Every structure is written in C-alpha cells, then in structure tokens.
N, C-alpha and C positions, 0 to 999 in steps of 0.2 A: 946506394948509400943508406945506412940505417937511420931511421927517424931520430931527430934530435929532440930530447926531452929536457925541459927546464922545470926544476922544483923550486918554487918561490918561497921567500920569507921563512927559510929554514933557520930561524933565530938561534936555536940551540945546536945547530950543525949535527942533527940526529937522523936526517932522512936516510942516509946511506946505511946507517947501522940498524935502523928499525925495519927497513924494507927488504924482502927477499929478492933483491935485484938480480941475484945470480941466475934466476930463472929466465932472465932476459938477456943473458950474455950473448953478444953478437947480434942481437936484434934491435938494440937501441943505443944511442949515444947520450949518456946521462950527464947533466950538469946541475949542480945545486947552488943556490944563492942564499947567503946568510944575512944579507942586508935587506932593507926595504926601500923601494923607490916609489915616492908619491908623485913625482913629476911625470905627467903622461908622455911628454916628448922623450925623456930619458928611458922610460919604461918601454915605449914602442921601439926605440933604437936597440935596446937590449934583447927584446923578444922577437923581433921580426924574422929571425932565421929559424925559429923553432916550430916544428910540426906538432909537438905536444907540450902542453903547459899544465903543471900540477899546482893548484892553489890551495893553501891551507885556510879553510873557512873563508871569512870575508877580509882577510888581511890585505889583499890587493883586489880592488874592484875591477870588473871588466864590463864597462858600459859599451854601447854600440860604437862610440867614437874611437875607443881603443881597439876593439875587435876589428874594425875596418882598416886599421893600420898594421894588422898582422897577417900578411898575405900567405904565409906558409902554414898557419895554424889549421889543424884538422881535428884535434882532440883536446878538449879542456876538461880536466878532472878536478873536482872539488871534494874536499872532505865534508861529509854530511850529504843528506839527500834533499837539501834546500839551501840556496845561497842567494840572498836578496841582492848581492853585489854583482851578480852576473846577469846580463841581459840575454835571457834564454831565447827570446824571439829573434834578436839580432844574430845570435850565434847560429840559429837554425837557418836563417836567410842567407848566411854566409857559408853554409855548408860545414859548420863546425859542430861536431858531436860533443855534448856535455854529459859526462858521466859522474856519478857520485859514489859515496861510500856510506855505510851505516854508522850511526853515532850511538855511543853508550851514554845513557842519561846519568849513570851513577857518578861519573867523574865530576860533572858540574854540581850535582846535588851534594856530594861530599864537601867540595870546596865551599859551597854556599853555607853549609852548616858550620864549617870551620870559621868562616867569616863572622857568622852570628855570634859564636862563642868568643872569638877573639875581640870583636868590637865591644860587646856588652861587658866583658870582664877586663877590658883594657890591657890585653896581653902584650901587644906591641909596645905600648907606652911603658908598662911595668918592666919589660925586658930592657928597654932603653934606660929606664931609671936605675935598674940594677947595675948595668954596665957603667953608669956614671957614679956609682957609689951609694945610690939611694935605697930606700926600703919603704914599702907600703904607702904609696902616695894617692891611690885611687880607690874607688869602690864602685861596684857595678851590680845590676839586678840579677837575681836568680831567674832562670827560665820557668821553673815549675810554677804553675798557677797563672802564668801570664798568657796573653792572647797573641797568637801568631796569625797574621793576615796575609793570605796568598792572593796576589794578583795573577790569576792563571792557575788552573788545576789540570795541566796536561801531564806528560810523562815525568818531567822533573818536579813540577809542583806537587804531584801525588807522592813522590818520594820524600819531599820536604815535609809534607803533612805527616807521613809516617815517623820521621825523625822528631817532629813536634810532639806527637803522642808519646814517643819513647821518653821524652823529657817532661812529661806530665803537663803539657801546654794545652790550652784550648785553641782549636784551629778553625778559622773562618776563611771563606774564599769568595772571590768575585771575578768574573770576566764577562765580556760581552756575549759569549756563547756558552756560559757555564751550564752544565747539565745538573740541575738541582737534585734530581733523584740520585744520580751517580755520586754526587758530593755527600749526600746524606748516608748512602750505603758505605762510604769510606769513613763515616764518622765526622765529616767536615760540615760545618754549618754554612749554607749559602746565604749571602747577605748582599745588600746593595753596596755599590762602590763607596758612597759617602759614609755609610755605617761602618764599613771595614776600616776606613782611614781613621774614623773617630774612636773606634774601640781598640785597635791593635796597639800592642806594645812593640811589635816588630812587623814591618811591612816588607815582604819579599816579592820581587817582580819576576814572573815566569811566563812571558808572552813572546810570540814571534813578532818581529818588527814588520809593520805594514803601514799603509796610509791611515788605517783606523787606530793603530796603537801608538803612533808617533806622539811623543810627549803625553802619554797616558797619565804620567805623574808630572803635573805642572805646578805653578804657583798656588792655584786654588786648592789642589789636592794636598800639597804640603801644608797649607794653612789649616787644614782639617785635622792633621795629625797632632797627637799629644806632644807637649814639650819634652816629655820623657821617652818618646818613641824613636825607634831606629829604622832607617831605610836600607835595604839590601838590594843590589842589582847585579845579577850574574848572567843576565840574558843579552840585552843589546843596549848600548849607550843611549841612543836617541829615544828610548822608551821613557827616559827621565829628562826633563828640561834642565840642562846643566846650569844655566844662568839662575834659574829659580832655586835650584838646590844650593848653589853657592850662597845665594842671598839668605836662605833659611839657615844654613850652617853658621854664617857669620853673625846672624841675628840671634842665634840660639833658640829658634822656634821649634827645632827638633833636636834630639839628643846626639845624633850622629848618623853617619852613613858609611857603609862598606860597599866598595865598587870594584868590580873586576872588568868592567866594560866602559867604553868611553866613546864620545862622538867622533873623535879623531884618534886613530891608533896607528903606530905607537903614540902614546900621549906625549905631546911636545914638552921638552924639558922645562920651559917657563910657564906651563899651564897653571892657572890659579888653583886647580884642584890639588896640585902637589903641595901647596902650602895651606890648604883650607883646614880649619879647626875640626876636631872630633871626626876624623875620617880614617878609614883603613883602606888602602889601595893595593890591588894586585894587578899584574900586567896581562889580563885576559888569559888566565891559566885554568879557567873552569874546565875546559875540555882537554887540558894538557896533562895526561896521565900515561903511565907505562902501558897499561892494557889498551887504552884508547889509541895510542900511537901505533901499537902493534897491529891493531885492527885496521886503522887508517891505511897504513902502508902495505899491509897484506892485500887489501882490497884495491889499492891503487895499482899494484902490480897485476892483480886479476883484471882490472879494467883495461890496462895496457895490453895484456895478453889477448883478451877478447877482441879488442879493436884491431890488433895486428892480424888476428885470424879472420877478420871481416865480419865478426858477430858481436858488436858492442853490447855491453851489459850495463844495468843500472842507469839507463839513459834518461836524462831529465828534460830533454827537448826533442822528443820523437817527432 
C-alpha cells in the first residue's frame, strides 16, 4: 500500500496546484486539509493513519506528546530549515525523519516594507474612508530622513536595511549577537538596544524565536519608544509581549503597530488585537508568495522522493 501523505493547514487550497505531485503518481496517497485543528485529541485522531505529514511552517505544532500519538508517522516535512514548533529530539527518538525546505527571505522582506508604508501613510484607513465617501482624513510621516531601527540584522533584516537606504532613511541595528563590523560594512550603525528604541521612528523585529528572544519587546522596551514611533513584527508573535503592546496602543504611547504574526494562529475572531487602535494586521502572509510556494512544494516533493528511495535529504534531526 502506498504511504499516506497529509498536507496540513492548506488554508488557500493551493498545495495540489503548486506541487509537482505527478512525479509521485502511484507512489503515495495524498490528502490535503484546508482547515486548522488546534485540539490535540482531534489532531491525533485525524493524523494517526498517516505515514507522512507535511507541515506549513509553525501552523501546527508537533510536540513530543502529539508525536507519541502518531504510530504510523515515519516522515515529517516542514517548510523552512528550522521549525521551533517541532520537537526534533522526540521525533528522532520515535524514528521519525524530519526534513525541511529552503526559504526565500525576499517574500517576508517585501511584505514587511509594504506594512511599513501602509501603516505610516494610513493606506488601509484611507481606503476605508474612500469607500465610505470620505476624502483626506489622515496624515502620515515621510520615511526619508527618519530612523529605521532593526532588531536583528540577519538575512531578512539585511534586506530591510537595503530598502531603508533606498528610501533615504538612517538605519541602526541591535541584536544579542550583532556583528558590529559587518553592520558597519553594510552602512548600518550598530547601537545598544535601549538607544535603538529611543532613536527609531520605526522599529522592525527580525529575530528567530528562542528562549533568549521571547518577549524581546516588552512593556519596558515599548516605554522607551517615541510616541510618534511605529512597531513592525513580521517574524514571530511571541517576540513581542502582546499584552504590553495592547496597553501601549490603547494608551497612545506609540503611534501604531503592523503585525503579520501572533501568539496564537489563526488569530481568534474575538482577539483584542482585531479591534486595537492604530494597527495594521495581516494573517501571517510574510512567507506566502508565489515563488516561495513553488519552491516549498517543489522541495516537499523532492523530500518525499528521496525518503521513498531510502536516502532522505535536508534532514533536520539526523
């Protein structure tokens, strides 16, 4: 019997059209799921019969407790070459191979810049005003001459720095492991964390989520920002303390925030961020682009082919 393959959280119902699945005709039995199951019991019941599971980023976590309830599972594929929501050690102990795919940083960087422009120039608000019969109700700051503060200067942060220079901004950066010499080579000024928060007109977060970076932006950090400053997060929700951010937005101690990521995803319908003032929200679409999806699903099929041939590739838990 061909191995059963489950593709999870295919919200847009695109997995079948983006992947070259015809290469696996007769070798697998493919099933895609467009809904999201957060309940572990329901998820275990759905997935217990599958030998292969494909996870899109961290949409569905795979802790040890869930992995132990999936007796048929032999291969777990994640988009990206890192996934904090998968217990790699537990997967290894249970004999489950975890393979990944490469990620294109351009997709997230471009969305980040779109959010910066849309938030500061009130694009969504003015679009809504226009549809309601209004005309010119807001005013926003130009980017030229302003200071862009990057929390993290990795692949995506570096791209954002380049966009900042193209818009004639001053760019400063901080992270716990910032290479000051590399930053200066890029034309970015390395600064201390508090100085970045105090000087920046826009603070954009570009870090991996870990125990060290959890709530890297909390109440204290938000209190250091200018009342005219904006916060952008396209990395991971828990990098920013949601409760502290909500308090700052309602108090007006920062000018606004654009968020593509959240502590709980999908964001619950009644979540207070949905009604928070001065916010621009998108449903974690930073990595959701045509080229990115083409690359994801091409490599997912490659991972499957290699595993079926007994030579797994891009293994994250050797």
